NUZA-729024 format. One record per residue (C-alpha): x, y, z. Coordinates in steps of 0.5 Angstrom, whole numbers, plus 2048, in hexadecimal, padded with zeros to 3 digits. Layout:
# NUZA-729024
XYZ/...
This chain:
# NUZA-729024
86381E7A3/8618257A0/85F823799/85682179A/85481B798/84C81A794/84B813795/84581178F/84080B791/839809792/83780679A/8367FF797/83C7FE792/8437FB794/844803795/84280179D/8497FD79C/84C80479B/8498087A0/84A8037A5/8528057A3/85180B7A3/84F80C7AB/8548077AD/85980B7AB/8558107AE/8578157A8/85181B7A6/84E81B7A0/84881E79C/842817799/83F819792/83A814791/83881078B/83380C787/832808782/83280877B/83281077C/838813780/83C80D781/83C80E778/83C815778/841818774/84481C77B/84681677E/847811777/84E816777/84F81477D/84E80D77E/84C80A776/849804779/84480877C/843804782/84480678A/84880778F/84D80B78C/851811790/85481678E/85A81A792/85D81F78F/85E81E788/85F816789/859813787/85880B78B/854805789/8527FF78A/8517FE791/8577FA793/85C7FF790/858804793/85980179A/8617FF798/862806797/85E80979D/8628047A1/86980779F/86580E79E/86580F7A7/86A80A7A9/86A80C7B1/8648077AF/8678017AE/8627FF7AA/8687FB7A5/86E7F87A8/8757FB7A8/8777F979F/87E7F67A4/87A7F17A7/8777EA7A5/8717EC7A6/8717F07A1/8717EB79C/86B7E879F/8677EE7A0/8677EE798/8667E8796/85F7E879B/85D7ED798/85D7ED792/85A7E5792/8557E9795/8537ED78F/8557E878A/8547E178A/8507E1791/84B7E778E/84B7E5787/8497DD789/8437E178F/8417E6789/8407DF784/83D7DA789/8387E078A/8377E1783/8367D8781/83C7D977D/8417D6781/8477D277C/8447CD779/84A7C577A/84D7C6773/84D7CE775/8517CF77B/8587CF77A/8567D5776/8527D877B/8577DC780/8547DA786/8547D2784/84E7D0787/84A7D378D/84C7CD791/8547D0790/8517D6792/84E7D4798/8547CE79A/8587D579A/8557DA79D/8527D57A3/85C7D47A3/85C7DC7A3/8577DC7AA/8597D57AD/8617DA7AD/85E7E07AE/85A7DC7B6/8607D97B7/8657E07B7/85F7E37BC/85B7E57B6/85D7E97B1/8607E87AA/8677E97AA/8687ED7B1/8647F27B5/85E7F47B0/85E7F67AA/85C7F97A4/85C7F17A1/8577F07A6/8537F57A5/8527F379E/8527EB79F/84D7ED7A5/8487F27A0/8487EC79C/8467E77A1/8417EB7A4/83D7EB79E/83E7E679A/83C7E37A1/8357E77A2/8347E479A/8377DE79A/83C7DF795/8427DC79B/8407D779F/83F7D87A6/8447D37A9/8457D47B0/84C7D77AF/8497DD7AB/8467DF7B1/84B7DE7B6/84F7E27B2/84A7E77B0/8477E97B6/84B7EE7BA/84E7F17B3/8467F37B3/8467F67BA/84B7FB7B8/8498027B9/84B8047B2/8467FF7AE/8418007B3/8428087B2/8428077AA/83C8027AA/8388077AD/83A80C7A9/8388097A2/8328057A6/82F80C7A7/83080F7A0/82C80879E/82780B7A1/82881179E/82880F798/82380B799/81E81079C/820815796/81D80F791/81880E794/817816795/81881778E/
């Protein structure tokens, strides 16, 4: 790959997921740090991502936003890293299933729970996640399946494990996802991966720089 990748991010955002994925890929990338409410909503960035949110990556002439889409895209751009099962094997279906379960029902339910906005009983059929209990039961099903298969959702570690692991880590830390034993067993080795450790250290250092600059300014 010769075209440059630019990551638009903030150290306390879902941009951490995208950086982790870039590190798993061994990608060379530049970082453009945006601030909430200011540079994220500036016209030049809105021209790339009208949502005015991070993460977003700019790769050559292509722009990809949404953390799950970034993970899926990068897995295909770096096939030698084996971060997505080949399209010709059944595990590819499980890969898509759990990657987009995490991006859809899991994130929606966890976010609604954090805001006290879970769908009331008479509106549950209108919510894509159904109920929080439905989502936790399905999540445990996925994790139990992964643990029984050696620790990953669809064969070797993939972008689906990365994305689900990121949501589990964040959700259990802030108590929007229940810290069930199976979740902790699945997550522990994922958070020991060198790419995660490196990406987290880079974002933690960046966060410290921003905090110091804010105090000085």
